[in-house]
Z-matrix of the N, CA and C atoms (Angstrom, degrees):
N
C 1 1.468
C 2 1.507 1 111.12
N 3 1.334 2 119.38 1 -39.89
C 4 1.430 3 122.23 2 -179.13
C 5 1.519 4 109.07 3 -66.88
N 6 1.352 5 120.25 4 -43.05
C 7 1.433 6 122.19 5 179.69
C 8 1.513 7 110.60 6 -60.19
N 9 1.315 8 119.59 7 -37.75
C 10 1.455 9 122.40 8 178.64
C 11 1.534 10 107.50 9 -63.85
N 12 1.290 11 120.05 10 -44.96
C 13 1.472 12 123.08 11 -179.80
C 14 1.512 13 108.78 12 -59.60
N 15 1.290 14 119.81 13 -45.36
C 16 1.469 15 121.88 14 -178.09
C 17 1.499 16 111.30 15 -65.60
N 18 1.365 17 115.96 16 -35.85
C 19 1.452 18 119.66 17 178.90
C 20 1.531 19 109.83 18 -65.51
N 21 1.300 20 118.75 19 -43.30
C 22 1.456 21 120.75 20 -178.87
C 23 1.523 22 109.63 21 -72.59
N 24 1.346 23 119.32 22 -30.10
C 25 1.509 24 121.02 23 175.59
C 26 1.487 25 107.89 24 -63.39
N 27 1.368 26 118.35 25 -45.77
C 28 1.465 27 120.84 26 -177.24
C 29 1.541 28 109.73 27 -66.08
N 30 1.288 29 117.76 28 -42.56
C 31 1.472 30 122.03 29 -179.39
C 32 1.584 31 109.78 30 -60.14
N 33 1.327 32 112.54 31 -46.57
C 34 1.467 33 117.40 32 177.36
C 35 1.494 34 115.59 33 -61.73
N 36 1.327 35 115.07 34 -39.15
C 37 1.475 36 120.39 35 177.90
C 38 1.528 37 109.40 36 -65.20
N 39 1.317 38 117.77 37 -44.10
C 40 1.457 39 120.75 38 179.87
C 41 1.484 40 111.91 39 -62.69
N 42 1.274 41 117.95 40 -45.76
C 43 1.499 42 122.05 41 -179.38
C 44 1.460 43 111.29 42 -62.61
N 45 1.335 44 118.08 43 -45.57
C 46 1.470 45 121.55 44 179.25
C 47 1.496 46 111.89 45 -66.36
N 48 1.329 47 116.79 46 -34.56
C 49 1.477 48 120.12 47 179.49
C 50 1.531 49 108.87 48 -65.47
N 51 1.328 50 116.30 49 -47.49
C 52 1.467 51 119.33 50 -178.47
C 53 1.510 52 112.04 51 -64.22
N 54 1.285 53 117.43 52 -46.44
C 55 1.450 54 121.38 53 176.60
C 56 1.548 55 111.88 54 -61.82
N 57 1.295 56 115.57 55 -42.67
C 58 1.474 57 119.60 56 179.56
C 59 1.500 58 111.30 57 -65.14
N 60 1.322 59 119.39 58 -34.31
C 61 1.444 60 120.75 59 177.89
C 62 1.522 61 110.85 60 -61.10
N 63 1.326 62 117.35 61 -49.78
C 64 1.448 63 120.35 62 -176.48
C 65 1.532 64 112.75 63 -70.71
N 66 1.338 65 116.32 64 -32.75
C 67 1.416 66 118.00 65 -176.98
C 68 1.522 67 112.74 66 -83.03
N 69 1.352 68 118.50 67 -45.92
C 70 1.434 69 123.59 68 -175.52
C 71 1.518 70 112.16 69 -79.19
N 72 1.331 71 116.33 70 -52.58
C 73 1.449 72 118.09 71 -177.16
C 74 1.492 73 113.85 72 -70.58
N 75 1.287 74 115.70 73 -34.85
C 76 1.472 75 122.00 74 176.07
C 77 1.547 76 112.66 75 60.98
N 78 1.273 77 113.85 76 82.25
C 79 1.485 78 118.72 77 179.02
C 80 1.486 79 111.62 78 -53.42
N 81 1.323 80 117.39 79 -47.15
C 82 1.451 81 121.74 80 -178.78
C 83 1.504 82 112.13 81 -62.82
N 84 1.349 83 116.67 82 -38.41
C 85 1.475 84 120.23 83 176.27
C 86 1.510 85 112.65 84 -64.07
N 87 1.288 86 116.99 85 -36.82
C 88 1.455 87 121.18 86 178.14
C 89 1.537 88 111.51 87 -68.64
N 90 1.300 89 116.58 88 -39.63
C 91 1.472 90 119.39 89 175.70
C 92 1.535 91 111.10 90 -65.12
N 93 1.304 92 116.23 91 -42.05
C 94 1.461 93 120.96 92 178.15
C 95 1.506 94 111.06 93 -62.96
N 96 1.302 95 118.09 94 -44.08
C 97 1.425 96 122.05 95 178.39
C 98 1.572 97 113.12 96 -62.65
N 99 1.324 98 113.83 97 -40.97
C 100 1.481 99 116.70 98 176.68
C 101 1.506 100 113.01 99 -67.43
N 102 1.279 101 118.37 100 -37.09
C 103 1.463 102 119.86 101 -179.91
C 104 1.560 103 109.77 102 -74.22
N 105 1.293 104 117.89 103 -31.10
C 106 1.488 105 122.01 104 176.85
C 107 1.540 106 109.08 105 -64.80
N 108 1.304 107 114.88 106 -45.90
C 109 1.490 108 120.34 107 178.79
C 110 1.526 109 109.75 108 -61.09
N 111 1.341 110 114.55 109 -47.94
C 112 1.475 111 118.04 110 179.19
C 113 1.504 112 112.41 111 -60.91
N 114 1.325 113 119.93 112 -38.32
C 115 1.424 114 121.18 113 177.75
C 116 1.525 115 111.54 114 -67.30
N 117 1.304 116 117.08 115 -40.44
C 118 1.467 117 121.52 116 -178.80
C 119 1.563 118 108.33 117 -63.42
N 120 1.275 119 117.14 118 -45.47
C 121 1.455 120 120.05 119 -175.17
C 122 1.557 121 112.82 120 -76.19
N 123 1.307 122 118.14 121 -15.91
C 124 1.469 123 119.81 122 172.63
C 125 1.513 124 110.77 123 -69.92
N 126 1.298 125 117.38 124 -33.40
C 127 1.484 126 121.93 125 179.38
C 128 1.531 127 115.05 126 -90.12
N 129 1.351 128 116.15 127 -10.20
C 130 1.417 129 119.52 128 -179.78
C 131 1.511 130 109.34 129 -79.26
N 132 1.322 131 120.88 130 132.97
C 133 1.496 132 121.40 131 -171.24
C 134 1.548 133 115.70 132 -70.75
N 135 1.316 134 115.38 133 -23.87
C 136 1.527 135 118.50 134 -172.76
C 137 1.530 136 111.85 135 -96.10
N 138 1.319 137 117.65 136 -25.86
C 139 1.476 138 119.61 137 -169.00
C 140 1.502 139 109.56 138 -122.52
N 141 1.324 140 116.25 139 151.66
C 142 1.460 141 122.09 140 166.97
C 143 1.567 142 106.69 141 -132.58
N 144 1.265 143 115.78 142 125.39
C 145 1.493 144 119.56 143 -177.24
C 146 1.477 145 108.52 144 -132.86
N 147 1.324 146 117.60 145 129.65
C 148 1.457 147 120.98 146 178.21
C 149 1.560 148 105.69 147 -110.40
N 150 1.305 149 116.45 148 113.52
C 151 1.446 150 121.82 149 177.62
C 152 1.520 151 109.63 150 -93.07
N 153 1.333 152 114.44 151 112.02
C 154 1.475 153 121.97 152 -177.35
C 155 1.498 154 109.91 153 -120.95
N 156 1.288 155 117.08 154 126.99
C 157 1.428 156 122.14 155 177.81
C 158 1.525 157 107.34 156 -110.30
N 159 1.300 158 115.09 157 108.62
C 160 1.486 159 118.47 158 -174.78
C 161 1.549 160 110.25 159 -91.04
N 162 1.347 161 114.01 160 165.83
C 163 1.454 162 119.46 161 179.50
C 164 1.547 163 111.02 162 -64.50
N 165 1.311 164 115.52 163 -34.57
C 166 1.493 165 117.72 164 179.04
C 167 1.539 166 111.67 165 -64.62
N 168 1.334 167 116.07 166 -37.93
C 169 1.460 168 118.99 167 177.48
C 170 1.505 169 111.22 168 -66.88
N 171 1.280 170 119.05 169 -38.25
C 172 1.464 171 122.75 170 176.82
C 173 1.520 172 110.64 171 -63.18
N 174 1.339 173 116.79 172 -45.73
C 175 1.435 174 122.47 173 -177.98
C 176 1.544 175 108.68 174 -64.91
N 177 1.345 176 117.41 175 -44.72
C 178 1.416 177 119.77 176 178.51
C 179 1.496 178 112.25 177 -60.50
N 180 1.313 179 119.54 178 -41.57
C 181 1.449 180 122.24 179 -179.70
C 182 1.551 181 112.32 180 -65.56
N 183 1.319 182 114.57 181 -35.84
C 184 1.473 183 118.50 182 176.79
C 185 1.520 184 111.95 183 -67.49
N 186 1.360 185 115.62 184 -44.45
C 187 1.473 186 119.25 185 -179.71
C 188 1.522 187 111.21 186 -67.06
N 189 1.321 188 117.89 187 -42.82
C 190 1.442 189 122.84 188 177.70
C 191 1.492 190 112.31 189 -58.79
N 192 1.333 191 113.86 190 -47.00
C 193 1.465 192 118.77 191 -178.75
C 194 1.575 193 110.63 192 -66.10
N 195 1.303 194 115.93 193 -35.82
C 196 1.451 195 121.65 194 176.69
C 197 1.537 196 109.62 195 -59.55
N 198 1.296 197 116.89 196 -49.85
C 199 1.480 198 119.48 197 -175.37
C 200 1.537 199 109.91 198 -70.10
N 201 1.281 200 118.81 199 -39.45
C 202 1.515 201 119.89 200 177.30
C 203 1.492 202 108.87 201 -61.28
N 204 1.315 203 117.28 202 -45.25
C 205 1.456 204 121.12 203 -177.74
C 206 1.533 205 111.99 204 -66.03
N 207 1.330 206 117.54 205 -38.35
C 208 1.447 207 120.01 206 177.91
C 209 1.553 208 111.90 207 -66.55
N 210 1.278 209 116.44 208 -43.69
C 211 1.455 210 121.96 209 -179.15
C 212 1.544 211 110.21 210 -65.01
N 213 1.339 212 115.14 211 -48.73
C 214 1.468 213 117.85 212 -179.04
C 215 1.513 214 115.12 213 -74.43
N 216 1.271 215 117.87 214 -13.78
C 217 1.470 216 119.69 215 176.41
C 218 1.514 217 114.25 216 -101.69
N 219 1.332 218 117.56 217 -30.76
C 220 1.446 219 120.30 218 -174.20
C 221 1.507 220 113.61 219 -72.93
N 222 1.309 221 116.07 220 -47.19
C 223 1.457 222 118.63 221 -174.56
C 224 1.510 223 114.76 222 -66.86
N 225 1.348 224 120.07 223 -42.84
C 226 1.476 225 118.19 224 173.93
C 227 1.535 226 113.09 225 -64.65
N 228 1.362 227 114.07 226 -35.96
C 229 1.497 228 117.80 227 179.37
C 230 1.530 229 110.54 228 -68.39
N 231 1.297 230 116.56 229 -39.56
C 232 1.478 231 119.96 230 177.22
C 233 1.506 232 112.19 231 -61.88
N 234 1.348 233 115.15 232 -41.05
C 235 1.507 234 120.04 233 178.82
C 236 1.503 235 109.59 234 -65.58
N 237 1.309 236 117.02 235 -40.26
C 238 1.464 237 121.12 236 -179.82
C 239 1.529 238 111.42 237 -70.68
N 240 1.312 239 119.30 238 -33.00
C 241 1.434 240 122.34 239 178.17
C 242 1.494 241 113.08 240 -67.71
N 243 1.348 242 116.49 241 -25.58
C 244 1.471 243 118.60 242 178.04
C 245 1.511 244 114.37 243 -82.59
N 246 1.365 245 115.90 244 -9.35
C 247 1.473 246 119.87 245 -177.79
C 248 1.539 247 108.41 246 -94.65
N 249 1.321 248 113.31 247 168.02
C 250 1.449 249 118.71 248 169.48
C 251 1.529 250 106.69 249 -72.39
N 252 1.369 251 116.70 250 146.71
C 253 1.443 252 119.31 251 -179.78
C 254 1.520 253 115.11 252 -53.65
N 255 1.314 254 118.23 253 -40.77
C 256 1.444 255 121.08 254 179.31
C 257 1.503 256 110.32 255 -64.22
N 258 1.302 257 120.85 256 -41.70
C 259 1.427 258 122.35 257 177.97
C 260 1.483 259 115.69 258 -66.96
N 261 1.381 260 116.14 259 -33.78
C 262 1.408 261 121.96 260 -178.61
C 263 1.554 262 110.70 261 -70.70
N 264 1.330 263 114.80 262 -33.35
C 265 1.444 264 119.21 263 -178.90
C 266 1.555 265 114.40 264 -90.39
N 267 1.282 266 115.82 265 -8.09
C 268 1.470 267 120.04 266 -178.31
C 269 1.509 268 110.95 267 -62.37
N 270 1.313 269 118.09 268 134.35
C 271 1.449 270 123.74 269 178.37
C 272 1.495 271 109.15 270 -92.75
N 273 1.331 272 116.92 271 129.21
C 274 1.477 273 118.33 272 179.73
C 275 1.563 274 110.33 273 -100.53
């Protein structure tokens, strides 16, 4: 029974992490922001800046977000799974 709980905790953490990455971080918003900065600095007389978002940077951000989400979700969920449901939901 405990192994099933842990399995569902991990599945829930992974799903929330992936959804949270796309919703909160906003890959498209980051690309739009980078292109806006690049466009602004092309017209600025003193600076030239090329904003490039590579595939490696995208993959790194996904992996980093995945690990941060897993760590920040797994440990509190594990602690709550060891408690009685009433104690886990009690507000202090």
